[in-house]
DRENTI-718642 format. One record per atom (N, C-alpha, C): residue number from 1; x, y, z. Coordinates in steps of 0.1 Angstrom, whole numbers, padded with zeros to 4 digits, m for minus. Layout:
<site><k>NUM</k><u>X</u><v>Y</v><w>Z</w></site>
...
This chain:
<site><k>1</k><u>m0130</u><v>0125</v><w>0050</w></site>
<site><k>1</k><u>m0132</u><v>0110</v><w>0058</w></site>
<site><k>1</k><u>m0123</u><v>0102</v><w>0067</w></site>
<site><k>2</k><u>m0124</u><v>0098</v><w>0081</w></site>
<site><k>2</k><u>m0117</u><v>0092</v><w>0085</w></site>
<site><k>2</k><u>m0124</u><v>0083</v><w>0099</w></site>
<site><k>3</k><u>m0131</u><v>0070</v><w>0084</w></site>
<site><k>3</k><u>m0139</u><v>0065</v><w>0089</w></site>
<site><k>3</k><u>m0130</u><v>0051</v><w>0099</w></site>
<site><k>4</k><u>m0131</u><v>0050</v><w>0111</w></site>
<site><k>4</k><u>m0125</u><v>0037</v><w>0119</w></site>
<site><k>4</k><u>m0129</u><v>0027</v><w>0115</w></site>
<site><k>5</k><u>m0145</u><v>0023</v><w>0112</w></site>
<site><k>5</k><u>m0147</u><v>0010</v><w>0106</w></site>
<site><k>5</k><u>m0143</u><v>0005</v><w>0093</w></site>
<site><k>6</k><u>m0139</u><v>0016</v><w>0088</w></site>
<site><k>6</k><u>m0133</u><v>0012</v><w>0070</w></site>
<site><k>6</k><u>m0118</u><v>0013</v><w>0071</w></site>
<site><k>7</k><u>m0114</u><v>0018</v><w>0080</w></site>
<site><k>7</k><u>m0096</u><v>0017</v><w>0083</w></site>
<site><k>7</k><u>m0096</u><v>0001</v><w>0089</w></site>
<site><k>8</k><u>m0106</u><v>m0004</v><w>0096</w></site>
<site><k>8</k><u>m0102</u><v>m0019</v><w>0106</w></site>
<site><k>8</k><u>m0104</u><v>m0030</v><w>0097</w></site>
<site><k>9</k><u>m0119</u><v>m0020</v><w>0084</w></site>
<site><k>9</k><u>m0116</u><v>m0032</v><w>0069</w></site>
<site><k>9</k><u>m0103</u><v>m0034</v><w>0061</w></site>
<site><k>10</k><u>m0100</u><v>m0020</v><w>0062</w></site>
<site><k>10</k><u>m0089</u><v>m0018</v><w>0050</w></site>
<site><k>10</k><u>m0073</u><v>m0025</v><w>0054</w></site>
<site><k>11</k><u>m0077</u><v>m0025</v><w>0070</w></site>
<site><k>11</k><u>m0065</u><v>m0033</v><w>0073</w></site>
<site><k>11</k><u>m0066</u><v>m0046</v><w>0074</w></site>
<site><k>12</k><u>m0074</u><v>m0052</v><w>0072</w></site>
<site><k>12</k><u>m0077</u><v>m0069</v><w>0067</w></site>
<site><k>12</k><u>m0069</u><v>m0072</v><w>0057</w></site>
<site><k>13</k><u>m0069</u><v>m0063</v><w>0047</w></site>
<site><k>13</k><u>m0061</u><v>m0069</v><w>0037</w></site>
<site><k>13</k><u>m0048</u><v>m0064</v><w>0035</w></site>
<site><k>14</k><u>m0042</u><v>m0062</v><w>0046</w></site>
<site><k>14</k><u>m0027</u><v>m0064</v><w>0047</w></site>
<site><k>14</k><u>m0017</u><v>m0076</v><w>0048</w></site>
<site><k>15</k><u>m0014</u><v>m0074</v><w>0038</w></site>
<site><k>15</k><u>m0003</u><v>m0090</v><w>0031</w></site>
<site><k>15</k><u>m0009</u><v>m0096</v><w>0019</w></site>
<site><k>16</k><u>m0021</u><v>m0090</v><w>0012</w></site>
<site><k>16</k><u>m0026</u><v>m0094</v><w>0004</w></site>
<site><k>16</k><u>m0017</u><v>m0084</v><w>m0008</w></site>
<site><k>17</k><u>m0017</u><v>m0087</v><w>m0024</w></site>
<site><k>17</k><u>m0011</u><v>m0087</v><w>m0033</w></site>
<site><k>17</k><u>m0022</u><v>m0080</v><w>m0043</w></site>
<site><k>18</k><u>m0017</u><v>m0068</v><w>m0048</w></site>
<site><k>18</k><u>m0025</u><v>m0062</v><w>m0059</w></site>
<site><k>18</k><u>m0012</u><v>m0059</v><w>m0069</w></site>
<site><k>19</k><u>m0019</u><v>m0060</v><w>m0081</w></site>
<site><k>19</k><u>m0015</u><v>m0053</v><w>m0093</w></site>
<site><k>19</k><u>m0019</u><v>m0037</v><w>m0088</w></site>
<site><k>20</k><u>m0007</u><v>m0029</v><w>m0095</w></site>
<site><k>20</k><u>m0004</u><v>m0016</v><w>m0097</w></site>
<site><k>20</k><u>0010</u><v>m0008</v><w>m0101</w></site>
<site><k>21</k><u>0005</u><v>m0003</v><w>m0115</w></site>
<site><k>21</k><u>0011</u><v>m0001</v><w>m0119</w></site>
<site><k>21</k><u>0020</u><v>m0008</v><w>m0128</w></site>
<site><k>22</k><u>0019</u><v>m0020</v><w>m0133</w></site>
<site><k>22</k><u>0022</u><v>m0029</v><w>m0144</w></site>
<site><k>22</k><u>0031</u><v>m0041</v><w>m0135</w></site>
<site><k>23</k><u>0033</u><v>m0035</v><w>m0119</w></site>
<site><k>23</k><u>0040</u><v>m0047</v><w>m0110</w></site>
<site><k>23</k><u>0031</u><v>m0053</v><w>m0096</w></site>
<site><k>24</k><u>0034</u><v>m0065</v><w>m0094</w></site>
<site><k>24</k><u>0031</u><v>m0064</v><w>m0083</w></site>
<site><k>24</k><u>0033</u><v>m0061</v><w>m0066</w></site>
<site><k>25</k><u>0029</u><v>m0055</v><w>m0062</w></site>
<site><k>25</k><u>0031</u><v>m0051</v><w>m0045</w></site>
<site><k>25</k><u>0021</u><v>m0060</v><w>m0033</w></site>
<site><k>26</k><u>0022</u><v>m0057</v><w>m0023</w></site>
<site><k>26</k><u>0018</u><v>m0061</v><w>m0011</w></site>
<site><k>26</k><u>0012</u><v>m0052</v><w>m0004</w></site>
<site><k>27</k><u>0008</u><v>m0054</v><w>0003</w></site>
<site><k>27</k><u>m0003</u><v>m0044</v><w>0008</w></site>
<site><k>27</k><u>0003</u><v>m0042</v><w>0027</w></site>
<site><k>28</k><u>0011</u><v>m0036</v><w>0028</w></site>
<site><k>28</k><u>0022</u><v>m0036</v><w>0036</w></site>
<site><k>28</k><u>0019</u><v>m0029</v><w>0053</w></site>
<site><k>29</k><u>0013</u><v>m0020</v><w>0050</w></site>
<site><k>29</k><u>0006</u><v>m0008</v><w>0067</w></site>
<site><k>29</k><u>m0005</u><v>m0001</v><w>0058</w></site>
<site><k>30</k><u>m0013</u><v>0000</v><w>0063</w></site>
<site><k>30</k><u>m0023</u><v>0018</v><w>0066</w></site>
<site><k>30</k><u>m0017</u><v>0026</v><w>0073</w></site>
<site><k>31</k><u>m0012</u><v>0039</v><w>0073</w></site>
<site><k>31</k><u>m0010</u><v>0049</v><w>0077</w></site>
<site><k>31</k><u>m0024</u><v>0063</v><w>0078</w></site>
<site><k>32</k><u>m0031</u><v>0058</v><w>0090</w></site>
<site><k>32</k><u>m0043</u><v>0063</v><w>0094</w></site>
<site><k>32</k><u>m0039</u><v>0078</v><w>0093</w></site>
<site><k>33</k><u>m0034</u><v>0085</v><w>0100</w></site>
<site><k>33</k><u>m0028</u><v>0094</v><w>0109</w></site>
<site><k>33</k><u>m0023</u><v>0105</v><w>0094</w></site>
<site><k>34</k><u>m0015</u><v>0097</v><w>0086</w></site>
<site><k>34</k><u>m0015</u><v>0104</v><w>0071</w></site>
<site><k>34</k><u>m0020</u><v>0097</v><w>0060</w></site>
<site><k>35</k><u>m0032</u><v>0092</v><w>0062</w></site>
<site><k>35</k><u>m0036</u><v>0087</v><w>0050</w></site>
<site><k>35</k><u>m0033</u><v>0081</v><w>0037</w></site>
<site><k>36</k><u>m0025</u><v>0072</v><w>0044</w></site>
<site><k>36</k><u>m0021</u><v>0069</v><w>0029</w></site>
<site><k>36</k><u>m0021</u><v>0054</v><w>0029</w></site>
<site><k>37</k><u>m0017</u><v>0042</v><w>0023</w></site>
<site><k>37</k><u>m0012</u><v>0031</v><w>0021</w></site>
<site><k>37</k><u>0000</u><v>0028</v><w>0017</w></site>
<site><k>38</k><u>0005</u><v>0016</v><w>0022</w></site>
<site><k>38</k><u>0025</u><v>0017</v><w>0016</w></site>
<site><k>38</k><u>0022</u><v>0000</v><w>0013</w></site>
<site><k>39</k><u>0022</u><v>0002</v><w>m0001</w></site>
<site><k>39</k><u>0030</u><v>m0009</v><w>m0005</w></site>
<site><k>39</k><u>0045</u><v>m0012</v><w>m0008</w></site>
<site><k>40</k><u>0045</u><v>m0029</v><w>m0005</w></site>
<site><k>40</k><u>0063</u><v>m0028</v><w>m0006</w></site>
<site><k>40</k><u>0062</u><v>m0043</v><w>m0015</w></site>
<site><k>41</k><u>0074</u><v>m0044</v><w>m0023</w></site>
<site><k>41</k><u>0076</u><v>m0050</v><w>m0028</w></site>
<site><k>41</k><u>0078</u><v>m0064</v><w>m0026</w></site>
<site><k>42</k><u>0070</u><v>m0073</v><w>m0032</w></site>
<site><k>42</k><u>0069</u><v>m0087</v><w>m0019</w></site>
<site><k>42</k><u>0084</u><v>m0097</v><w>m0025</w></site>
<site><k>43</k><u>0088</u><v>m0093</v><w>m0038</w></site>
<site><k>43</k><u>0100</u><v>m0102</v><w>m0038</w></site>
<site><k>43</k><u>0115</u><v>m0098</v><w>m0025</w></site>
<site><k>44</k><u>0126</u><v>m0105</v><w>m0020</w></site>
<site><k>44</k><u>0134</u><v>m0101</v><w>m0015</w></site>
<site><k>44</k><u>0144</u><v>m0091</v><w>m0021</w></site>
<site><k>45</k><u>0143</u><v>m0091</v><w>m0030</w></site>
<site><k>45</k><u>0151</u><v>m0076</v><w>m0040</w></site>
<site><k>45</k><u>0149</u><v>m0064</v><w>m0028</w></site>
<site><k>46</k><u>0163</u><v>m0063</v><w>m0021</w></site>
<site><k>46</k><u>0160</u><v>m0047</v><w>m0009</w></site>
<site><k>46</k><u>0167</u><v>m0038</v><w>m0020</w></site>
<site><k>47</k><u>0165</u><v>m0026</v><w>m0014</w></site>
<site><k>47</k><u>0171</u><v>m0012</v><w>m0021</w></site>
<site><k>47</k><u>0176</u><v>m0008</v><w>m0013</w></site>
<site><k>48</k><u>0186</u><v>0001</v><w>m0011</w></site>
<site><k>48</k><u>0191</u><v>0012</v><w>0000</w></site>
<site><k>48</k><u>0182</u><v>0022</v><w>0000</w></site>
<site><k>49</k><u>0174</u><v>0024</v><w>0011</w></site>
<site><k>49</k><u>0170</u><v>0034</v><w>0017</w></site>
<site><k>49</k><u>0173</u><v>0043</v><w>0021</w></site>
<site><k>50</k><u>0170</u><v>0055</v><w>0022</w></site>
<site><k>50</k><u>0176</u><v>0069</v><w>0022</w></site>
<site><k>50</k><u>0169</u><v>0073</v><w>0038</w></site>
<site><k>51</k><u>0174</u><v>0082</v><w>0047</w></site>
<site><k>51</k><u>0173</u><v>0087</v><w>0061</w></site>
<site><k>51</k><u>0163</u><v>0096</v><w>0060</w></site>
<site><k>52</k><u>0162</u><v>0103</v><w>0066</w></site>
<site><k>52</k><u>0155</u><v>0119</v><w>0067</w></site>
<site><k>52</k><u>0162</u><v>0129</v><w>0059</w></site>
<site><k>53</k><u>0173</u><v>0128</v><w>0056</w></site>
<site><k>53</k><u>0184</u><v>0139</v><w>0050</w></site>
<site><k>53</k><u>0186</u><v>0132</v><w>0035</w></site>
<site><k>54</k><u>0186</u><v>0122</v><w>0034</w></site>
<site><k>54</k><u>0180</u><v>0114</v><w>0021</w></site>
<site><k>54</k><u>0198</u><v>0113</v><w>0021</w></site>
<site><k>55</k><u>0199</u><v>0104</v><w>0031</w></site>
<site><k>55</k><u>0217</u><v>0099</v><w>0027</w></site>
<site><k>55</k><u>0216</u><v>0086</v><w>0034</w></site>
<site><k>56</k><u>0222</u><v>0077</v><w>0019</w></site>
<site><k>56</k><u>0217</u><v>0064</v><w>0025</w></site>
<site><k>56</k><u>0216</u><v>0058</v><w>0039</w></site>
<site><k>57</k><u>0212</u><v>0051</v><w>0041</w></site>
<site><k>57</k><u>0204</u><v>0046</v><w>0055</w></site>
<site><k>57</k><u>0206</u><v>0031</v><w>0058</w></site>
<site><k>58</k><u>0199</u><v>0024</v><w>0054</w></site>
<site><k>58</k><u>0196</u><v>0008</v><w>0057</w></site>
<site><k>58</k><u>0191</u><v>0004</v><w>0041</w></site>
<site><k>59</k><u>0189</u><v>m0009</v><w>0042</w></site>
<site><k>59</k><u>0184</u><v>m0020</v><w>0033</w></site>
<site><k>59</k><u>0169</u><v>m0024</v><w>0032</w></site>
<site><k>60</k><u>0162</u><v>m0020</v><w>0025</w></site>
<site><k>60</k><u>0152</u><v>m0026</v><w>0028</w></site>
<site><k>60</k><u>0142</u><v>m0029</v><w>0012</w></site>
<site><k>61</k><u>0130</u><v>m0035</v><w>0014</w></site>
<site><k>61</k><u>0121</u><v>m0034</v><w>m0001</w></site>
<site><k>61</k><u>0116</u><v>m0020</v><w>m0002</w></site>
<site><k>62</k><u>0119</u><v>m0022</v><w>m0017</w></site>
<site><k>62</k><u>0107</u><v>m0015</v><w>m0024</w></site>
<site><k>62</k><u>0097</u><v>m0008</v><w>m0022</w></site>
<site><k>63</k><u>0092</u><v>0002</v><w>m0015</w></site>
<site><k>63</k><u>0079</u><v>0009</v><w>m0016</w></site>
<site><k>63</k><u>0073</u><v>0019</v><w>m0021</w></site>
<site><k>64</k><u>0060</u><v>0019</v><w>m0020</w></site>
<site><k>64</k><u>0049</u><v>0030</v><w>m0028</w></site>
<site><k>64</k><u>0038</u><v>0032</v><w>m0019</w></site>
<site><k>65</k><u>0036</u><v>0047</v><w>m0016</w></site>
<site><k>65</k><u>0027</u><v>0051</v><w>m0012</w></site>
<site><k>65</k><u>0014</u><v>0056</v><w>m0021</w></site>
<site><k>66</k><u>0003</u><v>0053</v><w>m0012</w></site>
<site><k>66</k><u>m0006</u><v>0057</v><w>m0020</w></site>
<site><k>66</k><u>m0020</u><v>0063</v><w>m0014</w></site>
<site><k>67</k><u>m0023</u><v>0073</v><w>m0014</w></site>
<site><k>67</k><u>m0032</u><v>0081</v><w>m0005</w></site>
<site><k>67</k><u>m0048</u><v>0072</v><w>m0004</w></site>
<site><k>68</k><u>m0047</u><v>0078</v><w>0011</w></site>
<site><k>68</k><u>m0059</u><v>0066</v><w>0008</w></site>
<site><k>68</k><u>m0079</u><v>0080</v><w>0003</w></site>
<site><k>69</k><u>m0074</u><v>0093</v><w>0007</w></site>
<site><k>69</k><u>m0087</u><v>0100</v><w>0003</w></site>
<site><k>69</k><u>m0084</u><v>0110</v><w>m0009</w></site>
<site><k>70</k><u>m0092</u><v>0114</v><w>m0015</w></site>
<site><k>70</k><u>m0098</u><v>0120</v><w>m0028</w></site>
<site><k>70</k><u>m0101</u><v>0135</v><w>m0019</w></site>
<site><k>71</k><u>m0099</u><v>0141</v><w>m0033</w></site>
<site><k>71</k><u>m0095</u><v>0160</v><w>m0031</w></site>
<site><k>71</k><u>m0106</u><v>0164</v><w>m0023</w></site>
<site><k>72</k><u>m0120</u><v>0156</v><w>m0025</w></site>
<site><k>72</k><u>m0132</u><v>0163</v><w>m0018</w></site>
<site><k>72</k><u>m0140</u><v>0161</v><w>m0008</w></site>
<site><k>73</k><u>m0139</u><v>0161</v><w>0004</w></site>
<site><k>73</k><u>m0145</u><v>0152</v><w>0016</w></site>
<site><k>73</k><u>m0156</u><v>0138</v><w>0018</w></site>
<site><k>74</k><u>m0155</u><v>0131</v><w>0022</w></site>
<site><k>74</k><u>m0157</u><v>0116</v><w>0022</w></site>
<site><k>74</k><u>m0157</u><v>0110</v><w>0009</w></site>
<site><k>75</k><u>m0147</u><v>0113</v><w>0006</w></site>
<site><k>75</k><u>m0144</u><v>0103</v><w>m0006</w></site>
<site><k>75</k><u>m0126</u><v>0097</v><w>m0010</w></site>
<site><k>76</k><u>m0129</u><v>0085</v><w>m0017</w></site>
<site><k>76</k><u>m0112</u><v>0078</v><w>m0017</w></site>
<site><k>76</k><u>m0106</u><v>0082</v><w>m0034</w></site>
<site><k>77</k><u>m0095</u><v>0080</v><w>m0027</w></site>
<site><k>77</k><u>m0084</u><v>0085</v><w>m0037</w></site>
<site><k>77</k><u>m0089</u><v>0075</v><w>m0052</w></site>
<site><k>78</k><u>m0091</u><v>0081</v><w>m0064</w></site>
<site><k>78</k><u>m0087</u><v>0070</v><w>m0070</w></site>
<site><k>78</k><u>m0076</u><v>0057</v><w>m0076</w></site>
<site><k>79</k><u>m0069</u><v>0060</v><w>m0075</w></site>
<site><k>79</k><u>m0056</u><v>0056</v><w>m0069</w></site>
<site><k>79</k><u>m0059</u><v>0043</v><w>m0059</w></site>
<site><k>80</k><u>m0064</u><v>0045</v><w>m0051</w></site>
<site><k>80</k><u>m0070</u><v>0035</v><w>m0039</w></site>
<site><k>80</k><u>m0080</u><v>0026</v><w>m0047</w></site>
<site><k>81</k><u>m0094</u><v>0033</v><w>m0054</w></site>
<site><k>81</k><u>m0099</u><v>0026</v><w>m0059</w></site>
<site><k>81</k><u>m0096</u><v>0018</v><w>m0067</w></site>
<site><k>82</k><u>m0084</u><v>0024</v><w>m0079</w></site>
<site><k>82</k><u>m0082</u><v>0009</v><w>m0088</w></site>
<site><k>82</k><u>m0075</u><v>0001</v><w>m0082</w></site>
<site><k>83</k><u>m0063</u><v>0005</v><w>m0068</w></site>
<site><k>83</k><u>m0055</u><v>m0009</v><w>m0064</w></site>
<site><k>83</k><u>m0063</u><v>m0016</v><w>m0059</w></site>
<site><k>84</k><u>m0074</u><v>m0015</v><w>m0051</w></site>
<site><k>84</k><u>m0088</u><v>m0020</v><w>m0047</w></site>
<site><k>84</k><u>m0091</u><v>m0030</v><w>m0058</w></site>
<site><k>85</k><u>m0093</u><v>m0025</v><w>m0069</w></site>
<site><k>85</k><u>m0099</u><v>m0032</v><w>m0081</w></site>
<site><k>85</k><u>m0090</u><v>m0045</v><w>m0088</w></site>
<site><k>86</k><u>m0078</u><v>m0043</v><w>m0083</w></site>
<site><k>86</k><u>m0067</u><v>m0049</v><w>m0085</w></site>
<site><k>86</k><u>m0059</u><v>m0058</v><w>m0083</w></site>
<site><k>87</k><u>m0070</u><v>m0065</v><w>m0068</w></site>
<site><k>87</k><u>m0061</u><v>m0075</v><w>m0060</w></site>
<site><k>87</k><u>m0057</u><v>m0085</v><w>m0071</w></site>
<site><k>88</k><u>m0051</u><v>m0091</v><w>m0062</w></site>
<site><k>88</k><u>m0043</u><v>m0108</v><w>m0072</w></site>
<site><k>88</k><u>m0051</u><v>m0117</v><w>m0061</w></site>
<site><k>89</k><u>m0059</u><v>m0124</v><w>m0065</w></site>
<site><k>89</k><u>m0067</u><v>m0138</v><w>m0061</w></site>
<site><k>89</k><u>m0058</u><v>m0148</v><w>m0065</w></site>
<site><k>90</k><u>m0052</u><v>m0157</v><w>m0056</w></site>
<site><k>90</k><u>m0041</u><v>m0165</v><w>m0055</w></site>
<site><k>90</k><u>m0051</u><v>m0183</v><w>m0057</w></site>
<site><k>91</k><u>m0045</u><v>m0188</v><w>m0063</w></site>
<site><k>91</k><u>m0051</u><v>m0204</v><w>m0068</w></site>
<site><k>91</k><u>m0050</u><v>m0214</v><w>m0054</w></site>
<site><k>92</k><u>m0052</u><v>m0216</v><w>m0045</w></site>
<site><k>92</k><u>m0049</u><v>m0226</v><w>m0036</w></site>
<site><k>92</k><u>m0047</u><v>m0239</v><w>m0042</w></site>
<site><k>93</k><u>m0035</u><v>m0247</v><w>m0043</w></site>
<site><k>93</k><u>m0032</u><v>m0258</v><w>m0046</w></site>
<site><k>93</k><u>m0034</u><v>m0264</v><w>m0036</w></site>
<site><k>94</k><u>m0045</u><v>m0277</v><w>m0044</w></site>
<site><k>94</k><u>m0044</u><v>m0292</v><w>m0030</w></site>
<site><k>94</k><u>m0033</u><v>m0303</v><w>m0031</w></site>
């Protein structure tokens, strides 16, 4: 599955918050070439990130990568479906 219209619609969710594995995350990026979604910790807490060699490189938010697609053709991953079902709706206060 590599539907450009689907990926475009999914990109509109960047910046929205979701519950994933008991924590709140923000949808940070869609990596279409890798078939993944990147979630980032919405707090300002930074962790030390490693470079390609596993050495400490810089501080940044904690991230989680979720696959977009399932094992069989034209399916979405269970992780993505669960994530989309757990979108946090923030109530606006006037």
